[in-house]
C-alpha positions as CSV (number, residue, x, y, z in Angstrom):
1,M,61.2,-36.3,18.9
2,R,63.9,-34.5,17.0
3,T,66.9,-36.4,15.9
4,Q,70.3,-35.2,15.0
5,L,71.1,-37.6,12.3
6,R,72.9,-38.4,9.1
7,R,71.2,-40.5,6.5
8,F,72.9,-43.2,4.4
9,R,71.8,-44.9,1.2
10,V,70.9,-48.6,1.4
11,D,73.8,-49.6,-0.8
12,R,76.2,-48.0,1.7
13,L,74.6,-49.6,4.7
14,R,77.3,-52.1,5.4
15,E,80.2,-49.7,4.8
16,S,78.5,-47.1,7.1
17,A,77.8,-49.6,9.9
18,L,81.6,-50.3,10.1
19,R,82.3,-46.6,10.8
20,V,79.8,-46.5,13.7
21,P,79.3,-42.7,13.9
22,R,78.0,-41.2,17.1
23,T,74.6,-40.4,15.7
24,L,73.4,-42.7,12.9
25,I,70.2,-43.4,11.1
26,V,69.8,-45.7,8.2
27,T,66.7,-44.9,6.2
28,L,65.3,-47.7,4.0
29,T,62.2,-48.3,2.1
30,V,60.3,-51.5,2.9
31,G,60.9,-52.9,-0.6
32,A,64.6,-52.7,-0.1
33,L,64.4,-54.2,3.3
34,L,62.3,-57.1,2.1
35,A,65.1,-57.8,-0.4
36,L,67.7,-57.7,2.3
37,T,65.7,-60.0,4.7
38,M,64.4,-62.5,2.2
39,G,64.3,-65.9,3.8
40,V,65.5,-64.5,7.2
41,G,63.6,-64.2,10.5
42,A,64.7,-61.2,12.5
43,Q,66.8,-58.6,10.7
44,K,70.3,-58.7,12.2
45,A,73.7,-57.1,11.8
46,A,72.4,-54.1,9.9
47,W,73.2,-51.8,12.8
48,P,76.3,-51.2,14.8
49,E,76.7,-52.9,18.2
50,I,76.0,-49.9,20.4
51,R,74.8,-50.9,23.8
52,D,73.4,-48.7,26.6
53,P,74.4,-50.2,30.0
54,N,71.2,-48.8,31.5
55,V,68.9,-50.7,29.1
56,T,67.7,-54.2,30.0
57,P,65.7,-56.8,28.0
58,V,61.9,-57.2,28.3
59,T,61.1,-60.2,30.5
60,G,58.2,-62.4,31.6
61,P,54.5,-62.5,30.9
62,S,52.5,-59.7,29.4
63,W,50.2,-57.7,31.7
64,L,47.2,-59.3,30.1
65,T,48.7,-62.8,30.9
66,H,49.4,-61.6,34.4
67,L,45.8,-60.6,34.9
68,G,44.4,-63.6,33.0
69,L,42.7,-61.4,30.4
70,T,42.1,-61.8,26.7
71,L,42.1,-59.0,24.2
72,A,38.4,-59.3,23.8
73,S,37.7,-58.8,27.5
74,T,39.6,-55.6,28.2
75,S,40.4,-52.1,27.0
76,L,44.0,-52.4,28.3
77,G,46.5,-51.7,25.6
78,Q,43.9,-50.7,23.0
79,G,43.7,-46.9,23.5
80,A,44.8,-46.3,20.0
81,G,41.3,-47.1,18.9
82,R,42.2,-47.8,15.3
83,Y,42.6,-51.2,13.6
84,G,44.1,-52.5,10.4
85,P,42.6,-52.9,6.9
86,A,39.5,-55.0,6.4
87,A,39.9,-58.6,5.1
88,D,39.0,-57.5,1.5
89,Q,41.5,-54.6,1.6
90,G,45.2,-54.6,0.9
91,G,47.8,-53.4,3.3
92,G,48.5,-50.3,1.2
93,A,51.8,-49.1,-0.2
94,R,54.7,-49.9,2.2
95,R,56.7,-46.8,2.4
96,E,57.5,-46.4,6.0
97,S,60.9,-44.8,6.8
98,L,62.9,-47.3,8.9
99,G,65.6,-45.8,11.0
100,V,67.8,-46.3,14.0
101,P,68.8,-43.0,15.6
102,G,71.9,-42.8,17.6
103,T,70.5,-40.3,20.1
104,V,67.1,-38.7,20.4
105,Q,65.7,-35.7,22.2
106,I,62.7,-36.8,24.3
107,T,60.0,-34.9,26.2
108,G,57.4,-35.7,28.8
109,A,54.8,-35.9,26.0
110,D,56.9,-38.5,24.3
111,L,57.1,-40.5,27.6
112,Y,53.4,-40.3,27.9
113,R,52.9,-41.6,24.3
114,L,55.2,-44.5,24.8
115,N,54.2,-45.5,28.3
116,C,50.6,-44.4,29.0
117,Q,48.6,-43.6,25.9
118,A,47.9,-47.3,25.0
119,C,45.6,-47.5,28.0
120,H,44.8,-43.9,29.1
121,R,44.3,-42.5,25.6
122,E,45.6,-39.3,24.2
123,Q,43.5,-37.1,26.4
124,G,44.3,-39.0,29.6
125,T,40.7,-39.9,30.2
126,G,41.2,-43.7,30.2
127,A,38.3,-46.0,29.5
128,P,36.0,-46.0,32.6
129,P,35.1,-47.9,34.6
130,E,38.0,-50.3,33.8
131,I,40.7,-47.7,33.2
132,H,40.5,-44.5,35.3
133,S,41.4,-41.0,34.1
134,V,44.7,-39.6,35.1
135,L,43.4,-36.1,35.1
136,G,41.7,-36.0,38.6
137,P,44.7,-37.3,40.6
138,V,47.1,-34.9,38.9
139,Q,44.7,-32.0,39.5
140,G,44.7,-33.1,43.1
141,A,48.4,-32.5,43.2
142,S,48.1,-28.9,42.0
143,L,48.8,-26.4,44.8
144,E,46.7,-23.7,43.2
145,L,43.7,-26.0,42.8
146,V,44.0,-27.2,46.4
147,R,44.1,-23.6,47.6
148,R,41.0,-22.9,45.7
149,K,39.3,-25.9,47.1
150,L,40.2,-24.9,50.7
151,R,39.1,-21.4,50.1
152,E,35.7,-22.6,48.9
153,Q,35.3,-25.1,51.7
154,E,36.7,-23.2,54.7
155,G,36.7,-19.6,53.5
156,R,40.4,-19.3,54.0
157,V,43.6,-21.1,53.0
158,N,45.9,-22.9,55.5
159,E,49.1,-22.7,53.4
160,R,50.8,-25.4,55.4
161,A,47.9,-27.8,55.0
162,A,47.6,-27.0,51.3
163,R,51.2,-27.8,50.7
164,A,51.1,-31.0,52.7
165,E,48.0,-32.2,50.8
166,T,49.6,-31.5,47.4
167,R,52.8,-33.3,48.4
168,R,50.8,-36.4,49.4
169,A,48.8,-36.3,46.2
170,R,51.9,-35.9,44.0
171,A,53.7,-38.8,45.9
172,S,50.6,-40.9,45.4
173,V,50.5,-40.3,41.7
174,L,54.3,-41.0,41.3
175,A,54.0,-44.2,43.4
176,R,51.0,-45.4,41.3
177,M,53.0,-44.7,38.1
178,H,56.0,-46.6,39.3
179,Q,54.4,-49.5,41.2
180,G,51.2,-49.9,39.2
181,G,48.0,-51.0,40.8
182,R,45.3,-53.8,40.6
183,R,44.8,-53.3,36.9
184,M,47.6,-50.9,36.0
185,P,51.0,-52.3,35.1
186,P,54.0,-51.0,37.0
187,R,56.2,-48.6,35.1
188,D,59.3,-49.5,37.0
189,H,61.5,-49.2,33.9
190,L,61.1,-45.4,34.1
191,Q,64.0,-43.6,35.7
192,T,63.7,-40.8,38.2
193,E,64.2,-38.1,35.4
194,D,61.6,-39.9,33.3
195,M,59.1,-39.7,36.1
196,R,59.8,-36.0,36.7
197,M,59.3,-35.2,33.0
198,L,56.2,-37.4,32.7
199,F,54.6,-35.8,35.7
200,A,55.3,-32.3,34.3
201,Y,53.5,-33.3,31.1
202,L,50.6,-34.7,33.1
203,T,50.1,-31.3,34.7
204,Q,49.7,-29.8,31.3
205,L,47.4,-32.5,30.1
206,A,45.3,-32.0,33.2
207,G,45.2,-28.3,32.6
208,T,46.3,-27.3,36.0
209,P,46.9,-23.5,36.5
210,D,50.4,-24.2,37.8
211,A,51.4,-26.7,35.1
212,V,55.1,-27.4,34.9
213,R,56.9,-26.3,31.8
214,Q,58.2,-29.2,29.7
215,S,61.9,-30.0,29.3
216,T,63.9,-32.2,27.0
217,R,66.8,-34.6,27.4
218,T,68.9,-36.8,25.2
219,I,68.6,-40.6,25.3
220,S,70.0,-43.5,23.2
221,W,68.2,-45.3,20.5
222,A,68.2,-48.4,22.7
223,R,66.4,-46.5,25.4
224,V,63.7,-45.4,22.9
225,G,63.2,-49.0,21.9
226,E,63.0,-50.2,25.6
227,L,60.5,-47.5,26.5
228,T,58.3,-48.4,23.5
229,V,58.4,-52.2,24.1
230,K,58.0,-52.2,27.9
231,G,55.6,-49.3,27.9
232,T,53.3,-50.4,25.0
233,C,54.1,-53.8,23.5
234,H,54.5,-55.8,26.7
235,I,51.0,-54.9,27.9
236,C,49.7,-57.6,25.5
237,H,52.7,-59.6,24.2
238,D,54.5,-62.0,26.5
239,A,58.3,-61.7,26.2
240,V,58.9,-65.3,25.1
241,G,56.9,-68.2,23.9
242,P,56.2,-70.3,20.8
243,A,54.5,-68.8,17.7
244,P,50.7,-69.5,17.7
245,S,49.1,-71.2,14.7
246,G,46.8,-69.3,12.4
247,S,43.8,-70.9,14.0
248,A,45.1,-69.9,17.4
249,L,45.5,-66.3,16.2
250,L,41.9,-66.4,15.0
251,R,40.8,-67.5,18.5
252,G,42.6,-64.5,20.0
253,A,46.1,-65.8,20.8
254,V,48.7,-63.0,21.0
255,P,52.2,-64.0,19.7
256,S,55.2,-63.4,22.0
257,L,57.8,-60.8,21.2
258,E,60.3,-63.6,20.8
259,S,58.2,-65.3,18.2
260,I,57.5,-62.1,16.3
261,M,61.2,-61.5,15.9
262,R,61.6,-64.9,14.4
263,M,58.7,-64.4,12.0
264,K,59.0,-60.8,10.8
265,P,61.7,-58.7,9.2
266,I,61.9,-55.1,10.2
267,G,59.8,-53.8,7.3
268,E,56.9,-56.0,8.1
269,F,57.3,-55.3,11.8
270,V,57.1,-51.5,11.4
271,H,54.2,-51.7,8.8
272,K,52.2,-53.9,11.2
273,V,52.6,-51.6,14.1
274,R,52.1,-48.3,12.2
275,R,49.5,-49.3,9.5
276,G,48.2,-52.7,10.4
277,E,47.9,-55.8,8.2
278,V,45.3,-58.4,7.3
279,V,45.7,-61.6,9.3
280,S,45.9,-64.7,7.2
281,P,45.1,-67.8,9.3
282,D,45.4,-71.4,8.0
283,D,42.1,-71.1,6.2
284,P,42.1,-68.2,3.6
285,V,38.4,-67.8,4.1
286,L,39.0,-66.7,7.6
287,R,41.2,-63.7,6.8
288,H,40.4,-60.7,9.0
289,R,41.8,-57.3,10.1
290,G,43.2,-58.7,13.3
291,R,42.7,-57.6,16.9
292,M,45.9,-55.5,17.3
293,P,45.3,-51.8,17.3
294,V,47.3,-49.6,14.8
295,F,49.6,-47.5,16.9
296,Y,49.6,-44.5,14.6
297,Y,51.1,-42.2,17.3
298,I,54.3,-44.3,17.7
299,R,56.6,-43.0,15.0
300,D,58.4,-44.9,12.4
301,E,61.8,-44.4,14.0
302,E,60.5,-45.4,17.4
303,T,59.0,-48.6,16.0
304,A,62.3,-49.4,14.2
305,A,64.2,-48.7,17.4
306,S,61.9,-51.2,19.1
307,Y,62.8,-53.9,16.6
308,V,66.5,-53.2,16.9
309,Y,66.2,-53.2,20.7
310,L,64.5,-56.6,20.6
311,T,67.3,-57.9,18.4
312,T,70.1,-56.4,20.4
313,Y,68.5,-57.2,23.8
314,P,66.6,-60.4,23.1
315,P,63.5,-61.0,25.3
316,R,63.9,-63.3,28.2
317,A,61.6,-65.6,30.3
318,R,62.7,-63.8,33.5
């Protein structure tokens, strides 16, 4: 993503927020944020009240809760494949750049990262047999590949039949993306233009000879946060619910997004998502690296936008 932004010093944050420029980013070090949020749950009132009427709160149970799965029993949501520091290691220097962009240029590759990569992995191969690859179905929607298949099978190409087959295959892929499936969560928060751009990127990922060229469009910071939360976080985290105890976390409980916002200021939130942190249950002897993957491919500003989205559009039960 490329942002068209102006950056403000921390000591001018309050003054800058009052002016509410069209494109705004506030860059803060974690140390400064910890000072700002000392003794406070969710960080609030640091950003202008800019709302996107097309954005809605995250609601309901996570996809894992919906399926009755635990983190230990599935590969869903764990496509990052990296985890936080070991129990005997520190969390490292906290120097993430935390920002809230006013508008952002987004591509199909960005939509894939935020909505698909957590399960289907960077290459689109998934984690068979539980999570299928996206490559085969997308290749089946390639007119050129269908023509080649018909030529090999029948010695000729019926152009009308080839086009009809690719239309059906493309419609099937788009329906699966939007509605989900037995193990796949629906992506009904994606808009028509999102689906078009995402499918275009999938044709490139699948290496089809007639891959569609990528395009970009401008969306709001709130939409970036919504895509990240609904496309990645909500796979494992319920929207609302009480905060689990340290011993419950040790047993594999996943805190709700609502409880995370009560417990973590933005600095800790972004650091946990991007770098990971040692989990400290009730008994210090039981400290461990945690079960949440480190989402290294979700950028600092996208993670910060997720936090502000959850603050501005609080999670709901339904």
